[in-house]
N, C-alpha and C positions, 0 to 999 in steps of 0.2 A: 599242858604247859600252864602253870598256875600264875606265874609272874613274868612281866615283860618290862625290862628297864631300858631307859633312853631310846624309846621306839620313835621312829619319824611319824608314824600314824597307827591308828588303832581302830579296828572294826568291832563294832559291838551293838547288838541288837538292830542291825539293818542300817546303821550310820557309821560314817568313818570320821573319826576325830584326827586332826593334824594340827600342826603350828599355824596353818593358814585359817583354820576354823572348822566347821562341821558341814558335812554333805552326806547325801544318800550313798550307802555302799555301792560301789560300781558293779558288783556282782548282782546285787538286787535290781539295780536299774537295767542291767543287761537282760536279766530273766524276764522283766516286764516288757522290754522292748521287743522280745522274742515272742511274746504272746500273739495268737491268732485272733481274729475278730470272734467276739462272743456269739454263740448261736442261741442263748436262751437267757431269761431273766436272772436266774441264779449265777450264770457266768458273768453277766454284767455287773451284778451285785459285788461278786468276788473281785472283779477288776477294779471297780470304783473303790472298794475297801482297800486294796493293795495300793492304789495310787494315793489315797488319802493318807496312808502312813508316811508318804513322802511329800505330803501337801505343803509343808512349810517351805519346800524349795521350788514350788510351782506358783508363779504369779498368776493370779486370775483363774485359779483352779475351779472355783464354783461356776464361773461364766463358761469356761471351756467344757466343763463336764455336764452342763445343763441338759443337752439333748439325750445323754446317756441316763441321766437321773429321771428323765420324764418316762423312760421304758420301764423303770422298776416299780412305778406306781401301779397299784392293782387296777385302777379304772381305766389304764391306758392298754390298748392292744399292743402285741409285739410287732412292730414295724422297724426293720433295719434299713434304714435308708441312707441317702447321701449325707444328710446332716449328722447322723450318728457315726458314719464312717469318718467324716472329717473330724469329729470330736475325738473318736478313739485315736486316730492317727496323730492329731495334734497334741494330745496328752502325751503319747509315747515320745513325740518328738521333743517336746518341752522338758520331759524328764531326761531325755538323752543328753540334754546340755548339761545336766547335773550342776546346776548353779548351787553354790554353797552359802552358808551364813558365816560371815566372819566374826571373830570375837570382837568385843567392845574395846575400842582404843581411846583411852581418855585424852590422848594428845591431838586427836582429830577433831574437827569442828562437829558439834552435836547441837541439835535444836530440839527442845521439848515442846511439844504442841499440846 
């Protein structure tokens, strides 16, 4: 199907566009939420890359993911502890909320800082 007219929403490259705004594609979010805990550095790196793709919808992504990012540094040994488990779970939890970005509304109050 090459054309779609008068669609309520459109999924494209992992994002869902609708009249309300932009959000992560729910299928992609569900796939991430179904992931099991990583068992190696490459798995952590892959998870962080996938989550970063949806990062625009995750407030405080860098703070929440810090314990996982420590694991992918070469000088650090692989230690999957409680801090990493909490970080992994919290990222999936925040992503499952699937907060979107609304389109700019010129009729609403805006403040440029």
